[in-house]
C-alpha positions as a printed Julia matrix, in Angstrom:
521×3 Matrix{Float64}:
 -43.6   42.57   70.56
 -40.46  40.75   71.76
 -36.99  42.17   70.85
 -36.1   38.86   69.17
 -39.21  39.04   66.93
 -38.52  42.7    66.1
 -34.93  41.92   65.09
 -36.26  39.03   62.99
 -38.6   41.38   61.11
 -35.69  43.75   60.53
 -33.57  40.94   59.1
 -36.43  39.89   56.79
 -36.87  43.49   55.62
 -33.15  43.9    54.93
 -33.08  40.57   53.06
 -36.07  41.63   50.92
 -34.45  45.0    50.13
 -31.17  43.34   49.09
 -33.06  40.79   46.97
 -34.95  43.61   45.27
 -31.78  45.58   44.53
 -30.03  42.5    43.14
 -33.01  41.77   40.9
 -33.15  45.25   39.38
 -30.49  44.66   36.63
 -32.15  41.4    35.61
 -35.57  43.06   35.52
 -34.12  45.96   33.52
 -32.6   43.57   30.99
 -35.91  41.68   30.84
 -37.77  44.94   30.3
 -35.44  45.85   27.43
 -36.09  42.47   25.86
 -39.82  43.12   25.96
 -39.82  46.76   24.83
 -36.95  46.93   22.32
 -38.28  48.18   19.0
 -35.39  47.22   16.71
 -33.08  44.2    16.65
 -29.41  44.54   17.47
 -26.93  43.7    14.72
 -23.42  42.29   15.01
 -21.2   42.01   11.94
 -18.25  39.85   12.96
 -15.68  40.27   10.19
 -12.44  38.27   10.13
  -9.43  39.46    8.16
  -7.92  37.08    5.59
 -10.12  34.14    6.62
 -11.07  31.89    3.74
 -13.84  29.34    3.59
 -11.52  26.46    4.59
  -9.89  28.13    7.64
 -12.29  26.57   10.14
 -13.46  23.31   11.68
 -16.91  24.09   10.26
 -17.34  22.34    6.89
 -18.78  24.73    4.3
 -18.18  22.64    1.18
 -20.7   19.92    0.37
 -20.88  16.59   -1.42
 -23.05  15.8    -4.44
 -26.1   15.41   -2.18
 -25.6   18.85   -0.63
 -24.39  17.47    2.71
 -21.41  19.01    4.53
 -18.15  17.39    3.52
 -15.05  17.58    5.7
 -11.57  18.07    4.3
  -8.2   17.84    6.09
  -8.07  21.59    6.82
 -11.38  21.31    8.7
  -9.65  18.9    11.07
  -6.6   21.16   11.48
  -8.4   24.29   12.71
 -10.2   24.55   16.07
 -13.29  26.79   16.0
 -15.92  25.48   18.46
 -17.78  28.79   18.7
 -18.14  28.97   14.93
 -19.47  25.42   15.12
 -22.03  26.52   17.72
 -23.08  29.55   15.66
 -23.46  27.36   12.55
 -25.63  24.9    14.5
 -27.85  27.78   15.61
 -28.27  29.23   12.15
 -27.56  29.06    8.44
 -24.25  29.04    6.57
 -23.64  29.81    2.91
 -21.17  27.75    0.9
 -21.01  30.02   -2.16
 -20.51  33.35   -0.42
 -18.12  35.77   -2.11
 -15.96  38.69   -1.06
 -13.58  40.83   -3.06
 -10.17  39.16   -3.23
  -8.44  41.83   -1.07
  -9.61  43.66    2.04
 -10.46  47.37    1.57
 -12.79  46.69   -1.4
 -14.81  44.24    0.7
 -14.99  46.54    3.72
 -16.24  49.43    1.63
 -18.74  47.14   -0.13
 -20.2   46.14    3.25
 -20.46  49.81    4.21
 -21.98  50.99    0.91
 -23.84  48.02   -0.58
 -21.94  48.56   -3.82
 -19.65  46.28   -5.76
 -16.03  47.44   -5.81
 -16.28  47.93   -9.58
 -18.74  50.75   -8.81
 -17.24  52.37   -5.68
 -13.78  52.25   -7.34
 -11.83  51.31   -4.19
 -10.64  48.27   -6.11
  -7.37  47.58   -4.28
  -6.29  47.33   -0.66
  -5.56  50.89    0.44
  -1.93  51.6     1.23
  -2.31  54.27    3.93
   0.87  56.13    2.98
   1.04  56.1    -0.81
  -1.17  55.58   -3.83
  -0.8   51.91   -4.77
  -2.68  51.85   -8.07
   0.15  49.84   -9.64
   2.13  50.6   -12.81
  -0.9   50.29  -15.1
  -3.69  50.73  -12.57
  -6.47  53.28  -13.14
  -4.95  56.64  -12.17
  -8.13  57.97  -10.54
  -9.14  54.89   -8.56
 -10.59  55.57   -5.11
  -7.39  55.45   -3.05
  -8.69  58.09   -0.64
 -11.49  55.74    0.4
 -14.8   56.62    2.02
 -15.73  60.3     2.37
 -17.59  62.15    5.11
 -20.69  62.59    2.96
 -20.77  59.04    1.55
 -23.81  56.91    2.26
 -22.73  54.2     4.73
 -24.55  51.47    6.61
 -23.23  52.82    9.91
 -24.46  56.36    9.2
 -27.94  55.2     8.2
 -28.27  53.1    11.36
 -26.87  55.94   13.47
 -29.51  58.33   12.13
 -32.17  55.73   12.96
 -31.17  55.75   16.63
 -28.68  52.9    16.75
 -25.52  53.07   18.86
 -22.93  52.33   16.17
 -19.75  50.7    17.45
 -16.58  50.1    15.44
 -14.02  47.75   16.97
 -10.79  46.59   15.33
  -9.56  47.05   11.79
 -10.81  50.03    9.77
  -8.87  50.33    6.49
 -11.59  52.47    4.88
  -9.27  55.22    3.62
  -5.7   56.5     3.44
  -3.91  58.66    6.03
  -4.99  62.27    6.0
  -8.41  61.53    4.49
 -11.76  61.14    6.28
 -11.94  57.39    5.69
  -8.97  56.86    8.0
 -11.2   57.61   10.99
 -14.37  55.5    11.42
 -15.97  58.29   13.5
 -16.24  60.24   10.23
 -18.25  57.45    8.63
 -21.22  57.08   10.96
 -19.77  55.32   13.99
 -20.43  56.7    17.48
 -17.53  54.7    18.9
 -14.19  53.75   17.37
 -11.94  51.34   19.2
  -8.64  50.45   17.49
  -9.64  51.46   13.95
  -7.23  53.38   11.71
  -6.08  53.69    8.09
  -3.83  50.63    8.05
  -4.88  47.04    7.6
  -2.28  45.04    9.54
  -1.33  45.51   13.2
   2.18  46.51   14.19
   2.13  43.61   16.63
  -0.45  41.38   18.28
   1.44  41.53   21.58
   0.54  43.92   24.38
   4.09  43.43   25.63
   5.21  45.13   22.41
   2.58  47.87   22.78
   0.81  46.48   19.68
   3.63  47.88   17.58
   4.24  51.27   19.22
   7.98  51.86   19.63
   8.91  49.11   17.15
   9.95  49.26   13.5
   6.25  48.78   12.69
   5.18  51.81   14.74
   3.33  53.22   11.7
   0.91  50.3    12.21
   0.62  50.58   16.0
  -2.98  49.82   16.98
  -4.54  52.92   18.61
  -6.73  53.42   21.72
  -5.3   50.46   23.67
  -2.69  52.19   25.84
  -4.06  50.65   29.05
  -2.85  47.24   27.8
   0.67  48.33   26.83
   3.42  46.35   28.52
   1.07  43.52   29.52
   0.9   39.92   28.34
  -2.47  40.37   26.65
  -2.97  39.44   23.0
  -4.57  41.96   20.62
  -7.58  39.75   19.84
  -8.37  39.5    23.55
  -7.88  43.22   24.2
 -10.32  44.38   21.52
 -12.85  41.77   22.64
 -12.8   43.13   26.19
 -13.3   46.62   24.79
 -16.12  45.47   22.51
 -17.92  43.83   25.42
 -17.61  47.03   27.47
 -19.07  49.03   24.57
 -21.98  46.59   24.33
 -22.68  46.97   28.06
 -22.7   50.75   27.64
 -25.19  50.58   24.76
 -27.52  48.29   26.72
 -27.3   50.54   29.79
 -28.3   53.48   27.57
 -31.27  51.44   26.34
 -30.2   51.8    22.69
 -30.27  49.2    19.94
 -26.73  48.69   18.72
 -24.8   47.9    15.58
 -21.47  46.32   16.45
 -19.0   46.1    13.57
 -16.44  43.76   15.11
 -13.58  43.75   12.6
 -10.83  41.44   13.76
  -7.22  42.22   12.87
  -6.76  38.47   13.07
  -5.89  36.5    11.05
  -3.84  38.98    9.0
  -0.04  38.87    9.07
   2.22  39.36   10.99
   1.75  35.76   12.03
   2.34  36.31   15.75
   1.56  33.12   17.61
  -1.15  33.45   20.25
   0.47  31.76   23.28
  -2.91  30.7    24.65
  -3.28  28.15   21.85
   0.24  27.43   20.58
   0.49  23.95   22.13
  -2.57  22.82   20.13
  -0.54  22.89   16.89
   3.09  22.2    17.81
   2.84  18.55   16.82
   0.89  19.21   13.6
   3.93  18.9    11.33
   3.03  22.21    9.72
   5.47  25.15    9.36
   5.79  27.62   12.27
   3.94  30.35   10.37
   1.08  27.97    9.63
   0.92  27.01   13.31
   0.82  30.69   14.27
  -1.95  31.29   11.72
  -3.97  28.51   13.36
  -3.56  30.14   16.79
  -4.9   33.39   15.33
  -7.92  31.47   14.02
  -8.58  29.89   17.42
  -8.15  33.21   19.22
 -10.63  34.83   16.84
 -13.05  32.02   17.59
 -12.71  32.58   21.34
 -13.52  36.24   20.74
 -16.74  35.21   18.98
 -17.67  33.0    21.94
 -16.89  35.76   24.47
 -19.11  38.24   22.64
 -21.96  35.72   22.47
 -21.61  35.15   26.24
 -21.7   38.89   26.86
 -24.86  39.3    24.8
 -26.47  36.58   26.91
 -25.28  38.1    30.19
 -26.7   41.48   29.16
 -30.07  39.92   28.42
 -30.11  40.93   24.75
 -28.93  37.78   22.95
 -32.42  36.87   21.71
 -32.73  40.31   20.11
 -29.32  40.19   18.42
 -28.61  38.92   14.92
 -25.02  37.92   14.15
 -23.47  37.91   10.69
 -20.09  36.15   10.63
 -17.86  36.38    7.56
 -14.35  36.76    6.13
 -13.18  39.72    4.05
 -11.32  37.8     1.32
  -9.85  34.39    0.63
  -7.38  32.66    2.92
  -3.84  33.88    3.43
  -2.76  30.76    5.31
   0.99  30.22    4.76
   0.56  26.71    3.41
   1.58  26.8    -0.23
   1.72  28.48   -3.62
  -0.77  31.25   -4.28
  -2.25  29.67   -7.43
  -2.13  26.03   -6.34
  -4.46  23.87   -4.25
  -2.82  24.26   -0.85
  -3.87  26.89    1.67
  -7.57  26.6     0.76
  -7.5   22.94   -0.29
  -9.38  21.58   -2.1
 -10.09  25.04   -3.55
  -7.45  26.61   -5.78
  -5.71  29.89   -4.95
  -5.54  32.21   -1.97
  -6.05  35.88   -1.03
  -5.61  38.14   -4.06
  -5.88  35.34   -6.6
  -8.51  35.08   -9.32
  -9.44  31.54   -8.25
 -12.18  30.51   -5.8
  -9.74  30.25   -2.89
  -9.11  33.98   -3.29
 -12.71  35.11   -2.94
 -14.85  32.4    -1.29
 -15.35  33.15    2.41
 -17.26  31.7     5.36
 -20.64  33.27    6.03
 -22.96  32.38    8.93
 -26.13  34.13   10.02
 -27.77  33.26   13.34
 -29.61  34.77   16.27
 -27.24  34.94   19.22
 -29.74  32.98   21.31
 -32.48  31.23   19.34
 -36.02  31.55   20.67
 -38.89  30.94   18.23
 -41.22  33.02   20.41
 -39.09  36.14   20.22
 -40.89  38.82   18.13
 -37.81  39.61   16.0
 -37.11  35.94   15.41
 -40.71  35.38   14.38
 -40.14  37.93   11.63
 -36.91  36.21   10.53
 -37.03  32.57   11.66
 -33.54  31.42   10.66
 -33.44  27.6    10.57
 -30.85  25.69   12.57
 -27.83  23.92   11.08
 -28.74  24.53    7.43
 -26.5   25.12    4.4
 -27.64  27.63    1.78
 -26.08  26.82   -1.64
 -27.26  29.91   -3.53
 -24.64  32.49   -4.56
 -24.42  35.65   -2.44
 -21.79  38.31   -1.73
 -20.6   40.95    0.71
 -22.53  43.84   -0.85
 -25.74  41.98    0.02
 -25.3   42.73    3.73
 -26.19  46.42    3.27
 -29.76  45.98    1.94
 -30.33  42.95    4.16
 -29.51  44.77    7.39
 -31.52  47.83    6.32
 -34.53  45.62    5.65
 -34.22  43.84    9.01
 -33.86  47.12   10.93
 -36.57  48.91    8.93
 -34.15  51.63    7.81
 -34.27  53.13    4.32
 -31.42  54.01    1.97
 -31.64  57.36    0.15
 -34.1   57.2    -2.74
 -31.67  57.76   -5.63
 -28.76  55.84   -4.13
 -27.49  52.89   -6.19
 -27.32  49.62   -4.27
 -25.75  46.63   -6.05
 -26.45  44.2    -3.22
 -29.63  42.14   -3.07
 -31.53  41.29    0.09
 -30.67  37.92    1.63
 -33.86  37.71    3.68
 -35.41  34.8     1.78
 -32.11  32.93    1.63
 -31.72  33.34    5.41
 -34.9   31.3     5.8
 -33.23  28.39    4.0
 -35.32  28.91    0.87
 -34.24  29.41   -2.71
 -34.83  32.89   -4.07
 -35.68  32.52   -7.76
 -35.65  36.28   -8.22
 -31.9   36.43   -7.53
 -29.43  35.96  -10.33
 -26.52  33.64   -9.52
 -23.96  36.3   -10.39
 -20.75  37.62   -8.83
 -18.42  40.24  -10.35
 -14.88  40.65   -9.01
 -12.71  43.37  -10.55
  -9.02  43.98   -9.77
  -7.38  46.43  -12.22
  -4.13  46.65  -10.24
  -0.68  45.14   -9.79
   1.49  43.81   -8.28
  -0.38  41.18   -6.32
  -0.93  37.44   -6.52
  -3.05  38.06   -9.57
  -2.77  41.27  -11.57
  -5.13  43.22  -13.83
  -8.09  40.84  -13.96
 -11.87  40.67  -13.85
 -13.89  37.57  -13.02
 -17.59  36.99  -13.57
 -19.59  34.06  -12.28
 -23.02  33.36  -13.78
 -24.67  30.2   -12.48
 -22.19  27.33  -12.73
 -19.87  29.15  -15.14
 -16.97  31.44  -14.32
 -14.87  33.46  -16.73
 -11.59  35.19  -15.84
 -10.33  37.95  -18.09
  -6.65  38.98  -17.89
  -5.91  42.43  -19.28
  -2.18  41.6   -19.36
  -1.62  37.88  -20.05
   1.2   36.3   -18.04
   2.32  33.01  -16.58
  -0.34  33.28  -13.85
  -3.02  33.52  -16.57
  -1.57  30.62  -18.54
  -0.41  33.17  -21.11
  -3.96  33.9   -22.25
  -6.51  36.63  -21.8
  -9.11  33.99  -20.93
  -9.85  31.25  -18.44
 -13.22  29.5   -18.3
 -14.45  27.01  -15.72
 -17.62  25.02  -15.08
 -17.78  25.13  -11.27
 -20.46  22.43  -11.09
 -18.28  19.85  -12.83
 -14.89  21.33  -11.89
 -15.27  23.14   -8.53
 -11.52  23.24   -7.96
 -10.75  24.94  -11.3
  -8.39  22.39  -12.83
  -9.69  22.38  -16.41
  -9.62  25.6   -18.4
 -12.37  25.34  -21.05
 -11.65  28.63  -22.84
 -10.5   26.89  -26.03
 -12.9   23.95  -26.02
 -16.05  26.03  -25.27
 -15.72  29.06  -27.61
 -19.45  29.83  -27.75
 -19.79  29.74  -23.97
 -16.68  31.89  -23.62
 -18.1   34.48  -26.01
 -21.41  34.62  -24.11
 -19.64  34.98  -20.78
 -17.34  37.72  -22.07
 -20.28  39.67  -23.5
 -21.94  39.46  -20.1
 -18.71  40.59  -18.41
 -18.4   43.63  -20.68
 -22.05  44.52  -20.07
 -21.69  44.19  -16.3
 -18.59  46.38  -16.27
 -20.44  49.12  -18.16
 -23.4   48.87  -15.79
 -21.07  49.35  -12.82
 -19.24  52.29  -14.43
 -16.02  50.35  -13.85
 -12.48  51.67  -14.28
  -9.87  49.8   -16.28
  -6.11  49.29  -16.28
  -4.32  51.57  -18.71
  -1.91  50.81  -21.52
   1.73  51.15  -20.56
   2.96  54.74  -20.62
  -0.51  56.19  -21.34
  -3.85  56.84  -19.67
  -5.71  54.93  -22.38
  -7.95  52.28  -20.78
  -7.51  48.63  -21.71
 -11.02  47.4   -22.37
 -11.91  43.7   -22.12
 -12.08  41.97  -25.51
 -14.83  39.6   -26.55
 -13.25  36.73  -28.56
């Protein structure tokens, strides 16, 4: 054998060995795709993002087709657009009107009226309000509470918390997501707003907002990175670790964006400087676009790891919009909807909701079980507490036998069908003050919505009652409480019944602990 031929064989052998070694990660990812027993779940939750804070149109015309409004043309969210094209979006999806109640409802599957964390949780002091229920659940989630994360953890999922926690006050178990069923906690704490979005300001550490300094991100301190980017990098690293360990994962990606402070994300600031909108509104839009980039980066990571086909993404907001664009009870920041975060109107509690496989493939075994149609709008009413039973059903995990779940499975709705077994009902209870709306309960049944004010004021038009037909008056301009007395009475009877069924707490009369019960006219 000639020396030249021998060296040639050696080169071929080395080339084959290198090719084999390079192929190993791809083969491993492929093997996981084929052998994975349970789908991965991503809940991508955006803070203070209402249904109009996106370029994706959620509202529809009379024929049920998507209808664009000016705010859809102001915001830039291409990755949301892509996710919506891949899956289904709901245009009557509800959250509680402030953040902690929604977050705990996602974790527990219960309406806030039942779990009693009915206000945003001030981490440092009990913020029931002057006439709020004295024993409301300010402490938040407990170590022994049933939570979605804990149930998935026990079933073998790697449970990953990234971003905003806000599940409980300082000094109580709910302040630390690791106490609630998460294997990993990145950046989660008791507070709901970051000290700063800027790495150059150490995300608040060392500033006057140090009590809200975002934890676990010291490696980024003093750099030019933006908070949304930093937690996305950390989330993607946690995903890689879960895939390497060959575990199905539940990623609860809870963005601090787009909550105040309205720090402008410099990566996107020039997109809005000629918009004619106020500086705060421009900064809010950069937070929206940065959040959208985070969504896109996570979807790319899922694809790169070879698990996108096995991963179901739920995208949603935690309450109505807080865009700094106008009066809290007017048609402005959520136009054409009325109201904003905290308000009793639709703009305070309607949020975007999209469900889609991260990479559609009709031949994937998981996707065969839940074939979500592409680019479809689901008009049926649903709400945040519905995620709990839906995810448990999809992952084949059971809730404890005697545990009360208020949420209803979305599985049929996710197929684009109408579920006749579901009632078109949403209860929102806020027995606190001060906020944009104070001491109120709303109940939607079908097209009708009643708002009960325990303490009438200017914001309630001086009356206990407001009544709207959302089919004929979707933007809540015509209060029918006086002109539809029989309908009002029926709705109020239903509200009282629902409150009793949820074992709800009530505001109290001034200077006493006597509950103020809703009155049927």
